[in-house]
C-alpha positions as CSV (number, residue, x, y, z in Angstrom):
1,X,49.7,86.2,123.5
2,X,46.1,87.2,122.9
3,X,47.2,90.8,122.6
4,X,49.4,90.0,119.6
5,X,46.5,88.5,117.7
6,X,43.9,91.0,118.8
7,X,45.9,94.2,118.2
8,X,46.0,93.9,114.4
9,X,42.2,93.4,114.2
10,X,41.7,96.7,116.1
11,X,44.3,98.8,114.3
12,X,43.9,97.1,110.9
13,X,47.4,98.1,109.7
14,X,49.5,95.6,107.7
15,X,52.8,96.5,109.3
16,X,51.3,96.2,112.8
17,X,49.9,92.8,111.8
18,X,53.3,91.6,110.6
19,X,55.1,92.8,113.7
20,X,52.4,91.3,116.0
21,X,52.7,88.0,114.1
22,X,56.4,88.0,114.5
23,X,56.0,88.6,118.3
24,X,53.4,85.9,118.5
25,X,55.6,83.3,116.8
26,X,58.5,84.2,119.1
27,X,56.3,83.8,122.2
28,X,54.9,80.5,121.0
29,X,58.3,79.1,120.1
30,X,59.7,80.2,123.4
31,X,56.8,78.7,125.4
32,X,57.1,75.4,123.4
33,X,60.9,75.3,124.1
34,X,60.4,75.9,127.8
35,X,57.6,73.3,128.0
36,X,59.6,70.7,126.2
37,X,62.5,71.3,128.5
38,X,60.3,71.0,131.6
39,X,58.8,67.8,130.3
40,X,62.1,66.3,129.2
41,X,63.7,67.1,132.5
42,X,61.3,64.9,134.4
43,X,61.4,61.9,131.9
44,X,63.6,59.0,131.4
45,X,65.8,59.2,128.3
46,X,64.0,56.5,126.4
47,X,60.6,58.3,126.7
48,X,61.8,61.7,125.6
49,X,61.2,61.2,121.8
50,X,57.8,59.7,122.3
51,X,56.5,62.4,124.7
52,X,57.8,65.3,122.6
53,X,56.5,63.7,119.4
54,X,53.1,63.1,121.0
55,X,53.0,66.7,122.3
56,X,53.8,68.0,118.8
57,X,51.1,65.8,117.3
58,X,48.5,66.9,119.7
59,X,49.4,70.6,119.2
60,X,49.3,70.3,115.5
61,X,45.9,68.5,115.6
62,X,44.4,71.1,117.8
63,X,45.8,73.9,115.6
64,X,44.3,72.2,112.5
65,X,41.0,71.7,114.2
66,X,40.8,75.3,115.3
67,X,41.7,76.5,111.9
68,X,39.1,74.3,110.2
69,X,36.4,75.5,112.6
70,X,36.9,79.2,112.0
71,X,37.7,79.0,108.2
72,X,35.4,76.3,106.8
73,X,32.1,77.7,105.4
74,X,30.2,74.7,106.7
75,X,31.2,75.5,110.3
76,X,31.8,79.1,111.1
77,X,33.3,80.5,107.9
78,X,34.5,83.7,109.5
79,X,36.2,86.6,107.6
80,X,40.0,87.1,108.5
81,X,39.5,89.8,111.1
82,X,37.0,87.7,113.1
83,X,39.2,84.7,112.8
84,X,42.0,86.6,114.6
85,X,39.5,87.7,117.2
86,X,38.5,84.1,117.8
87,X,42.2,83.1,118.0
88,X,43.0,85.9,120.5
89,X,39.9,84.8,122.5
90,X,41.3,81.3,122.7
91,X,44.7,82.7,123.8
92,X,43.2,84.8,126.5
93,X,41.0,81.9,127.7
94,X,44.1,79.6,128.0
95,X,46.0,82.3,129.9
96,X,43.1,82.8,132.3
97,X,42.7,79.0,132.8
98,X,46.5,78.6,133.4
99,X,46.5,81.4,136.1
100,X,43.4,79.9,137.7
101,X,45.2,76.5,137.8
102,X,48.3,78.0,139.3
103,X,46.2,79.9,141.9
104,X,44.4,76.7,142.9
105,X,47.7,74.9,143.3
106,X,49.1,77.7,145.5
107,X,45.9,77.7,147.6
108,X,46.0,73.9,148.1
109,X,49.7,74.1,148.9
110,X,49.1,76.8,151.5
111,X,46.2,74.9,153.0
112,X,48.2,71.7,153.3
113,X,51.1,73.6,154.9
114,X,49.0,75.6,157.3
């Protein structure tokens, strides 16, 4: 995901930016659909709407906060290219944190089994 936001800043071509943005939106929509399915699969039916709504609210709030931080002149006030670099840095950071989390779970599972 980080590549789809970093690549346009390096190449600086409008067509590449549009194509990368389309891929980014496809990836995000797919990930959200899979995450929603995994969450809903483990819930009781009466909690589904609440959890999915809360998840959407938290995601929207975090998106708004990140946008406010990089755009507002009183906080960072970055130009568009640097904004995309910050967003791609966040995406890469989350991917690294996710893989570290999965590696720790695997290590603890192997330690408990052996």
